[in-house]
Backbone bond lengths (Angstrom), bond angles and torsions (degrees), N, CA, C in turn:
res aa  C-N    CA-C-N  psi(-1)  N-CA   C-N-CA  omega(-1)  CA-C   N-CA-C  phi
1 X - - - 1.441 - - 1.529 112.22 -
2 X 1.351 116.31 -36.94 1.462 120.03 179.85 1.490 109.65 -69.58
3 X 1.373 119.04 -31.45 1.457 121.52 176.95 1.515 111.50 -65.67
4 X 1.331 117.00 -38.48 1.468 121.00 -179.31 1.525 107.86 -68.80
5 X 1.314 118.48 -38.92 1.493 121.10 -179.58 1.511 109.34 -67.49
6 X 1.343 117.83 -42.58 1.454 120.50 177.37 1.528 112.45 -63.75
7 X 1.349 116.59 -38.83 1.451 121.46 178.28 1.596 107.74 -65.44
8 X 1.273 118.19 -42.33 1.467 121.32 179.34 1.500 112.24 -64.57
9 X 1.340 116.29 -42.25 1.467 120.53 177.12 1.518 110.32 -62.96
10 X 1.333 115.44 -44.88 1.477 119.13 -179.95 1.507 111.34 -62.86
11 X 1.352 116.87 -37.65 1.478 119.64 177.68 1.518 112.38 -65.13
12 X 1.292 117.15 -42.28 1.482 122.07 178.19 1.510 109.20 -64.99
13 X 1.336 117.23 -40.24 1.456 120.38 -179.55 1.521 110.27 -64.83
14 X 1.366 118.14 -43.58 1.414 123.21 178.23 1.565 111.32 -61.89
15 X 1.299 114.97 -41.95 1.480 119.01 178.33 1.518 110.67 -63.73
16 X 1.354 116.34 -43.48 1.479 120.18 179.27 1.512 110.11 -61.98
17 X 1.331 116.14 -43.65 1.455 120.02 178.19 1.517 113.50 -60.71
18 X 1.344 115.30 -36.85 1.449 120.25 177.37 1.515 111.80 -66.78
19 X 1.349 117.91 -39.20 1.459 122.50 178.10 1.519 109.96 -64.64
20 X 1.344 116.75 -44.46 1.477 121.25 178.52 1.485 110.13 -61.37
21 X 1.329 119.41 -47.46 1.440 123.98 179.55 1.521 111.27 -60.12
22 X 1.328 118.15 -43.89 1.494 121.95 179.56 1.513 109.34 -64.75
23 X 1.324 119.35 -40.02 1.429 122.42 179.09 1.512 111.41 -65.36
24 X 1.330 117.37 -39.58 1.451 119.11 -179.44 1.523 111.49 -70.24
25 X 1.336 119.45 -27.89 1.453 123.00 -179.74 1.523 111.27 -82.06
26 X 1.329 118.58 -20.70 1.409 122.02 -173.33 1.522 116.45 -54.21
27 X 1.364 120.35 -47.44 1.461 117.22 178.35 1.517 114.99 -63.66
28 X 1.322 117.48 -28.75 1.452 121.56 -175.50 1.543 111.19 -81.60
29 X 1.311 116.36 -26.38 1.469 120.30 -173.74 1.560 108.06 -116.70
30 X 1.308 118.34 98.53 1.463 122.17 -180.00 1.533 112.03 -100.84
31 X 1.306 116.36 17.45 1.481 119.24 -177.72 1.532 112.05 -59.02
32 X 1.302 117.00 -32.38 1.469 119.74 179.98 1.526 113.86 -65.39
33 X 1.318 117.25 -13.28 1.459 121.39 178.15 1.509 114.39 -96.25
34 X 1.319 116.23 -9.94 1.476 119.44 -172.45 1.518 114.08 -63.68
35 X 1.340 118.85 -23.23 1.460 119.48 -178.62 1.511 113.14 -102.84
36 X 1.337 117.87 13.86 1.455 123.34 174.99 1.515 110.96 -77.37
37 X 1.296 118.91 128.34 1.436 122.34 -179.57 1.517 109.92 -86.74
38 X 1.345 114.47 143.00 1.471 122.50 177.21 1.518 108.25 -127.15
39 X 1.315 114.46 148.92 1.506 120.28 177.16 1.534 108.42 -82.38
40 X 1.327 116.69 116.40 1.468 121.94 178.25 1.515 106.87 -110.32
41 X 1.332 116.13 127.95 1.456 120.75 176.63 1.523 110.27 -133.90
42 X 1.309 117.10 152.95 1.447 124.02 -179.09 1.498 108.45 -121.83
43 X 1.326 118.13 127.83 1.438 121.16 -176.63 1.535 108.85 -106.27
44 X 1.319 114.86 118.84 1.462 120.77 179.48 1.529 110.08 -78.96
45 X 1.323 116.57 -32.75 1.459 123.70 -179.36 1.486 107.92 173.11
46 X 1.337 114.71 -174.07 1.454 119.98 177.26 1.504 110.25 -152.04
47 X 1.332 115.41 168.76 1.452 122.17 178.10 1.489 108.82 -159.49
48 X 1.296 115.61 167.46 1.486 121.23 173.76 1.529 106.32 -122.32
49 X 1.334 113.89 140.59 1.475 118.58 177.55 1.491 108.19 -149.90
50 X 1.327 113.95 157.16 1.464 120.62 179.10 1.522 109.11 -77.57
51 X 1.285 115.82 160.67 1.481 119.98 176.97 1.533 109.40 -60.77
52 X 1.321 117.39 -35.51 1.475 121.00 178.06 1.509 110.31 -60.04
53 X 1.328 117.95 -47.67 1.429 122.27 178.63 1.538 111.85 -63.40
54 X 1.318 116.34 -38.52 1.442 122.90 -179.97 1.551 109.46 -62.75
55 X 1.353 115.08 -43.92 1.480 118.44 -179.03 1.525 112.73 -68.82
56 X 1.327 119.53 -19.28 1.441 122.06 179.89 1.528 112.74 -86.08
57 X 1.317 117.80 -4.16 1.463 119.83 179.10 1.491 110.93 -69.68
58 X 1.294 115.01 145.32 1.464 120.35 178.67 1.508 108.01 -150.27
59 X 1.319 114.42 179.87 1.501 118.71 177.65 1.532 108.99 -55.84
60 X 1.333 115.37 130.15 1.471 121.40 178.75 1.504 112.59 90.17
61 X 1.343 119.69 -3.50 1.464 120.14 175.32 1.461 111.06 -66.80
62 X 1.280 117.92 149.02 1.465 123.40 177.54 1.529 108.49 -116.33
63 X 1.347 115.23 130.14 1.473 122.24 176.07 1.527 107.38 -106.72
64 X 1.331 115.18 121.30 1.431 119.07 179.50 1.539 108.69 -80.52
65 X 1.326 115.58 130.51 1.458 122.07 -178.08 1.522 111.61 -102.34
66 X 1.336 117.72 164.19 1.445 121.44 -175.61 1.549 111.55 -77.08
67 X 1.302 118.50 -19.85 1.478 121.34 -178.60 1.547 109.45 -87.41
68 X 1.301 113.82 148.05 1.472 120.41 174.85 1.499 109.50 -84.74
69 X 1.348 116.95 155.57 1.436 121.30 174.91 1.506 108.74 -59.72
70 X 1.318 115.93 135.43 1.462 121.41 177.20 1.535 113.40 91.76
71 X 1.360 117.56 -9.99 1.442 119.44 175.41 1.528 109.88 -70.38
72 X 1.316 117.42 151.88 1.478 120.23 178.35 1.540 110.95 -63.86
73 X 1.336 112.43 147.23 1.474 120.44 174.74 1.506 109.54 -83.93
74 X 1.348 118.36 144.78 1.460 122.09 177.31 1.526 110.67 -89.03
75 X 1.308 114.30 131.50 1.504 119.65 179.05 1.501 108.53 -108.79
76 X 1.313 114.53 122.29 1.513 121.38 -179.31 1.476 110.76 -110.67
77 X 1.288 118.57 143.65 1.458 124.59 170.11 1.517 106.72 -123.33
78 X 1.308 115.90 119.56 1.503 122.41 -174.96 1.529 109.22 49.58
79 X 1.325 115.83 48.84 1.478 122.77 174.72 1.535 115.20 65.18
80 X 1.315 116.71 19.57 1.464 121.84 174.90 1.525 110.14 -119.20
81 X 1.330 116.01 128.89 1.446 122.20 -178.92 1.538 108.88 -65.00
82 X 1.313 119.07 120.54 1.483 122.02 -177.83 1.541 111.91 -122.33
83 X 1.299 119.63 -21.51 1.439 122.68 -176.57 1.507 113.96 -160.24
84 X 1.294 116.62 169.19 1.449 124.36 173.48 1.516 107.57 -128.15
85 X 1.320 116.29 151.31 1.470 119.21 -179.97 1.482 111.33 -159.34
86 X 1.354 112.71 -175.21 1.429 119.71 179.88 1.543 111.32 -124.98
87 X 1.289 114.75 146.60 1.514 120.41 -176.33 1.527 107.59 -68.92
88 X 1.352 113.84 137.35 1.449 121.16 173.82 1.523 108.46 -136.71
89 X 1.332 115.36 164.60 1.466 119.40 175.21 1.497 107.78 -114.00
90 X 1.362 116.87 125.16 1.444 123.39 -179.10 1.497 106.81 -125.63
91 X 1.338 117.98 120.05 1.474 120.79 -179.34 1.526 112.09 50.94
92 X 1.305 117.35 44.71 1.470 123.81 178.95 1.520 113.67 65.79
93 X 1.306 118.47 17.31 1.454 122.58 177.00 1.501 107.48 -123.65
94 X 1.357 116.45 151.15 1.441 121.29 176.96 1.522 109.77 -74.02
95 X 1.339 115.93 145.88 1.427 121.88 175.71 1.527 108.27 -145.92
96 X 1.309 117.01 179.32 1.456 122.34 178.95 1.486 109.33 -129.66
97 X 1.355 116.42 125.29 1.446 121.10 172.99 1.518 108.19 -91.91
98 X 1.293 117.37 119.19 1.471 121.04 -177.91 1.544 108.82 -70.35
99 X 1.317 115.42 126.49 1.478 119.67 -179.14 1.496 112.15 -115.09
100 X 1.386 117.68 -18.05 1.414 120.46 -178.32 1.519 110.05 -155.39
101 X 1.367 115.93 127.95 1.470 121.14 175.75 1.550 106.60 -94.00
102 X 1.315 115.48 133.19 1.450 121.20 179.25 1.538 110.34 -66.45
103 X 1.282 117.25 128.37 1.512 119.55 -179.55 1.550 109.74 -71.54
104 X 1.330 114.05 160.92 1.421 120.29 179.17 1.549 110.36 -58.60
105 X 1.330 116.90 -39.53 1.436 121.13 -178.79 1.534 109.91 -65.15
106 X 1.337 117.84 -41.15 1.485 120.37 177.64 1.508 110.96 -64.40
107 X 1.315 116.06 -41.29 1.467 119.89 178.21 1.544 112.91 -60.46
108 X 1.336 114.44 -42.46 1.496 119.61 177.83 1.515 109.17 -64.33
109 X 1.348 118.91 -43.79 1.464 121.21 179.28 1.508 109.96 -63.96
110 X 1.316 120.36 -32.76 1.483 122.65 178.60 1.493 114.69 -70.00
111 X 1.335 117.06 -16.18 1.479 118.69 178.95 1.512 113.93 -72.68
112 X 1.340 115.65 -22.68 1.494 120.19 -176.55 1.437 113.48 -83.21
């Protein structure tokens, strides 16, 4: 009976040691996050309009945006501004060339 108890204690101790070791390795090994999908969006500009104005839009309508032509586009990941870039065409599709990564300080200021 004592042998079974010792074996059970040793098994629990080994399991606990494995959990501690895995927890210590976690910050250094982020491979398990590499296949997590994130929502990436690019904002060309924005505007505000009344519902009446919205209902009058049709094919060929032009909506004036707050950004000027040539200003960097804002790149958001999960609704948080992370970078700015410029529009490019790649294989006949639009893309964004990242020109500036938002600093940690700017991200913190953007939370307020």
